[in-house]
C-alpha positions in Angstrom: 92.1 -32.5 26.4 89.5 -30.0 26.1 86.0 -29.5 24.0 87.7 -27.9 21.4 89.7 -31.1 21.0 87.1 -33.6 20.3 87.0 -34.2 17.0 84.6 -35.8 14.3 81.6 -34.9 16.4 80.7 -31.2 15.5 76.9 -31.9 15.5 77.1 -33.7 19.1 79.7 -30.5 20.5 77.3 -28.0 18.9 74.3 -29.2 20.9 76.0 -29.1 24.0 77.4 -25.7 23.2 74.1 -24.3 22.2 72.4 -25.4 25.6 75.4 -23.9 27.4 74.9 -20.5 25.6 71.3 -20.7 26.5 71.9 -21.8 30.2 69.6 -24.5 29.5 71.9 -27.6 30.0 70.0 -31.1 30.3 69.9 -32.8 33.5 70.2 -36.3 31.7 71.6 -37.0 28.9 72.5 -40.3 25.9 75.2 -40.2 23.9 74.2 -43.0 21.4 76.8 -44.1 18.8 78.9 -46.9 17.9 82.0 -48.0 20.3 85.0 -46.0 20.3 83.7 -42.7 18.6 84.5 -40.3 21.4 81.2 -40.3 23.8 82.9 -41.5 27.1 85.5 -38.1 26.3 83.2 -35.9 25.0 81.2 -36.9 28.3 84.2 -36.6 30.3 85.3 -33.0 28.7 81.5 -31.7 29.3 81.9 -32.9 32.5 84.8 -30.8 33.3 83.4 -27.8 31.8 80.1 -27.9 34.4 82.6 -28.3 36.8 85.2 -25.7 36.4 85.6 -22.9 38.5 86.5 -20.4 35.6 85.1 -21.4 32.4 85.8 -19.7 29.1 84.1 -18.7 26.2 85.7 -18.0 23.1 85.0 -16.8 19.6 82.8 -13.8 20.2 79.5 -13.0 21.6 77.4 -14.1 18.2 79.0 -17.9 18.8 80.9 -18.3 21.9 82.4 -21.8 22.2 82.7 -22.3 26.3 85.2 -24.8 28.1 86.9 -25.6 31.0 89.6 -23.5 31.9 91.9 -26.1 32.0 94.2 -24.9 35.1 91.5 -24.8 38.2 91.7 -27.1 40.8 88.3 -28.7 39.6 89.9 -29.5 36.2 93.1 -30.6 37.9 91.2 -33.0 39.6 89.0 -34.2 36.5 91.8 -34.8 34.8 93.5 -36.9 37.7 90.4 -38.9 37.7 90.2 -37.9 41.2 87.3 -35.3 41.2 84.8 -36.3 44.0 81.7 -34.8 42.2 82.6 -36.5 38.8 81.8 -40.2 39.3 82.4 -42.8 36.6 79.7 -45.8 36.8 80.4 -49.2 34.8 79.9 -52.7 35.7 82.9 -53.8 37.3 82.1 -52.0 40.2 80.0 -54.6 41.0 83.2 -56.2 43.2 83.3 -53.1 45.3 79.4 -53.5 45.9 78.0 -54.4 49.5 77.3 -57.7 47.9 79.8 -58.1 45.3 82.8 -59.2 46.8 84.4 -62.3 45.0 81.1 -62.5 42.5 82.3 -62.9 39.1 82.3 -60.1 36.7 78.3 -59.6 35.2 77.2 -59.5 31.8 74.9 -56.7 32.4 75.1 -53.4 34.4 73.4 -54.8 37.9 71.0 -53.0 40.0 73.5 -52.9 42.6 76.0 -51.1 41.2 73.4 -48.4 40.0 72.1 -48.4 43.5 75.2 -47.9 45.1 77.3 -45.5 43.0 74.3 -43.8 41.9 70.6 -43.5 43.5 72.4 -43.4 46.5 75.1 -40.6 46.0 73.2 -38.3 43.8 71.1 -36.9 46.8 74.1 -35.9 48.7 75.3 -32.5 47.9 78.5 -31.9 45.5 81.7 -31.5 47.7 83.6 -28.9 45.8 81.3 -26.8 43.2 78.0 -26.3 42.6 77.4 -29.2 39.9 77.8 -33.4 40.4 78.1 -35.3 37.4 77.3 -39.2 36.5 78.7 -40.7 33.4 77.4 -44.5 33.0 79.2 -46.4 30.5 77.6 -49.2 28.3 74.2 -48.1 29.7 72.6 -50.4 26.7 74.0 -53.3 29.7 71.4 -51.9 32.3 68.8 -54.8 32.9 65.0 -53.7 33.4 65.5 -53.7 37.0 68.4 -50.9 37.1 66.3 -49.1 34.4 63.1 -48.9 36.3 65.2 -47.6 39.5 67.0 -45.3 37.2 63.4 -43.7 36.3 62.4 -41.6 39.4 65.9 -40.1 39.4 66.0 -39.0 35.5 62.6 -37.7 36.3 63.4 -35.6 39.3 67.3 -35.3 39.5 68.7 -32.6 41.9 69.1 -29.2 40.5 72.9 -30.0 40.6 73.1 -33.4 39.2 73.6 -34.2 35.8 73.8 -37.7 34.2 75.3 -39.0 31.1 74.2 -42.3 29.7 77.0 -44.2 27.2 74.8 -46.2 24.9 76.2 -48.2 21.4 72.7 -49.7 21.0 70.1 -47.5 22.1 67.2 -50.0 21.0 68.0 -52.0 24.3 67.0 -49.1 26.3 63.5 -48.9 27.3 61.4 -46.1 26.2 60.6 -44.8 29.4 64.4 -44.2 30.2 64.9 -42.6 26.2 61.6 -40.4 27.2 63.4 -39.0 30.1 66.6 -37.9 28.4 68.1 -35.9 25.6 69.8 -38.0 22.9 72.6 -36.8 20.9 73.8 -39.0 18.5 77.6 -39.7 17.6 78.9 -40.3 14.5 82.0 -42.5 13.2 85.2 -40.8 13.1 87.1 -40.3 9.7 89.2 -42.5 8.2 91.9 -40.6 7.5 91.9 -39.3 11.3 92.1 -42.7 12.5 94.9 -43.7 10.0 96.8 -40.0 11.1 96.3 -41.1 14.9 97.5 -44.5 14.8 100.8 -43.4 12.4 101.5 -40.9 14.9 101.7 -43.6 17.8 103.8 -45.6 15.6 102.0 -47.7 13.7 103.4 -48.0 10.3 101.2 -46.9 7.2 99.7 -50.0 5.8 98.6 -51.7 9.0 97.1 -48.3 9.6 95.1 -48.2 6.8 93.8 -51.6 7.5 93.1 -51.4 11.1 90.8 -47.5 10.3 89.2 -49.3 7.7 88.5 -52.6 9.7 87.0 -50.2 12.5 84.3 -48.6 10.6 84.9 -44.9 12.0 85.9 -46.1 15.6 89.0 -44.7 17.0 89.0 -46.5 20.1 89.0 -50.1 18.4 91.6 -49.2 15.9 94.0 -47.7 18.7 93.4 -50.9 20.8 94.2 -53.2 17.9 97.1 -51.3 17.1 98.0 -51.6 20.6 97.6 -55.2 20.9 99.8 -55.9 17.6 102.6 -53.8 18.9 103.0 -55.7 22.1 103.0 -59.3 20.5 99.4 -60.4 19.4 99.6 -61.8 16.1 96.3 -59.9 15.0 97.9 -58.8 11.4 99.4 -62.6 10.8 95.9 -63.8 11.9 93.9 -61.8 9.6 96.0 -62.8 6.4 95.5 -66.4 7.6 91.6 -65.9 7.8 91.2 -64.1 4.4 93.8 -66.9 3.0 91.5 -69.9 4.3 88.1 -68.0 3.1 89.4 -67.9 -0.3 89.6 -71.7 -0.7 87.9 -73.4 2.2 85.0 -75.8 2.0 82.4 -77.1 4.1 84.5 -79.9 5.4 86.9 -77.3 6.4 84.4 -75.3 8.4 85.1 -77.0 11.9 88.8 -77.1 11.6 88.8 -73.3 11.0 86.4 -72.8 13.7 88.9 -74.6 16.1 92.0 -72.5 14.9 89.7 -69.4 15.4 88.8 -70.2 18.8 92.6 -70.7 19.6 93.7 -67.6 18.0 90.6 -65.8 20.0 91.7 -66.9 23.5 95.4 -65.8 22.4 94.5 -62.3 21.1 92.5 -62.2 24.6 95.2 -63.3 26.5 97.3 -60.2 25.3 94.1 -58.1 25.7 94.0 -58.7 29.5 97.8 -58.0 30.2 97.0 -54.2 28.6 93.8 -53.6 30.3 93.5 -54.9 33.6 90.0 -52.5 34.5 88.0 -54.7 32.2 86.9 -58.2 33.0 88.3 -61.5 31.4 85.3 -62.7 29.8 84.3 -59.1 28.5 88.0 -59.1 26.8 87.3 -62.9 25.3 84.1 -61.6 23.7 86.0 -58.3 22.3 88.7 -60.7 20.7 86.0 -62.9 19.4 84.2 -60.1 17.9 87.4 -58.9 16.3 87.8 -62.1 14.3 84.1 -62.4 13.4 84.8 -58.4 12.2 87.8 -59.6 10.0 85.5 -62.3 8.4 82.7 -59.7 7.5 85.2 -57.4 6.1 86.4 -60.1 3.7 82.9 -60.9 2.3 82.6 -57.2 2.3 85.7 -56.9 0.4 84.0 -59.6 -1.9 80.8 -58.2 -2.3 82.1 -54.8 -3.8 84.6 -56.5 -6.2 81.6 -58.0 -8.3 79.6 -54.6 -7.8 82.2 -51.5 -7.8 84.7 -50.9 -10.8 87.7 -49.5 -8.3 86.7 -50.9 -4.6 88.8 -49.2 -2.0 89.2 -52.6 -0.1 89.6 -53.0 3.6 92.1 -56.3 3.3 93.9 -53.9 -0.2 97.4 -56.2 0.8 95.5 -59.2 -0.1 93.6 -58.8 -3.4 94.2 -61.9 -5.2 92.9 -63.8 -2.4 89.7 -61.4 -2.4 89.5 -61.8 -6.0 89.2 -65.3 -5.7 86.5 -65.5 -2.6 84.3 -63.0 -4.9 84.8 -65.4 -7.9 83.3 -68.1 -5.7 80.6 -65.9 -4.5 77.4 -63.6 -6.1 76.9 -60.4 -4.5 73.7 -61.6 -2.8 75.1 -64.7 -1.8 77.7 -62.3 0.2 75.3 -59.8 1.7 73.2 -63.2 3.0 76.6 -64.2 4.7 77.3 -60.6 6.0 74.0 -60.8 7.8 74.9 -64.3 9.0 78.2 -62.6 10.6 76.1 -59.7 12.3 73.7 -62.2 13.7 77.0 -64.2 15.2 78.3 -60.8 16.9 74.4 -60.4 18.5 75.3 -63.9 19.9 78.5 -63.1 21.1 76.8 -60.4 23.0 74.3 -63.0 24.1 76.5 -65.0 26.0 76.0 -68.3 23.5 78.5 -70.6 23.6 81.4 -69.5 21.1 82.3 -73.0 19.9 78.5 -73.1 18.6 78.8 -69.6 17.0 82.1 -70.2 15.4 81.1 -73.7 13.9 77.5 -72.4 12.8 78.7 -69.2 11.1 81.6 -70.7 9.3 79.0 -73.8 8.4 77.0 -71.0 6.9 79.5 -69.0 5.2 81.4 -72.5 3.5 80.0 -72.8 -0.4 77.1 -75.3 -0.9 77.8 -78.4 -1.4 74.4 -79.4 -2.6 74.2 -81.4 -6.0 71.8 -80.5 -8.4 69.2 -83.1 -9.2 69.2 -85.1 -12.3 67.0 -84.1 -15.1 
């Protein structure tokens, strides 16, 4: 893969290319945007270019497009994941820190990981070439101590050092961290691109279209869900059951439905664990819970659109009757309020609130009101 093969991120790639052409690439970047839109892929290919022994420039003198050659020893090492000067920093590295052996996976990106895999390695000169690149995943999980420890390095890095922070929620970074980095925004991937990628990997047409719409521009999430389904996780079956339940459920059904969703989330998380050994079980459990809440949100989003758009492009196009039934029970304003409740539940999952409490509270709030109007 190369920078030229990154799609739907022309603005971000353009910023990097202009900096390269001017010989003024930043020492520290924040790649900000939704999950699964190509931030890590871009960071890896940008690092590959910075480390390349024979970089290329196509397109002429007017607007050259710089890229890695793809064939030198440096490029081969990056693609193999073994380049000594390309360091990927992520929170699961805690297990390999001096005091982290046997500790449970952290929620935040702990200072021990930042200190041992970034702060202590940055002053060491490159092993192979002229540059050294650090990519920090889930930078929004850097706690205040980790960010404060980073500030001096971000302000006065070695001349050979490039640091890239990948972030899905930039508002969680301290202003002092953001002020020391060049921020590059990444946008969602086009639905047609996601659908095409899923069909190329064997997902059937209807499933690919549904997953592309549910992912809301996240190619990474859509591909993960498609892989889960192909490996036996009943994701599509679960989504049909959820939408059918929402179309008819009332307040007395809320707790039972919450119990079912918790069981389904555990089933999906167990399958996810078999597919991805690099991510902690607790994180995969939260991903599964978020997936089910996204399905709930998308059903209410469809119901709201049915009431305000003549011919809406539904996410749950295969369950139009159930969506119409749900739309008949709630006004658009009420649907919008329930969607807001769903996003609050997603934030609670990130905050590690008890999952049973999250699902029970959400479904109690989503249930149609059972208040009896007073007599006159």
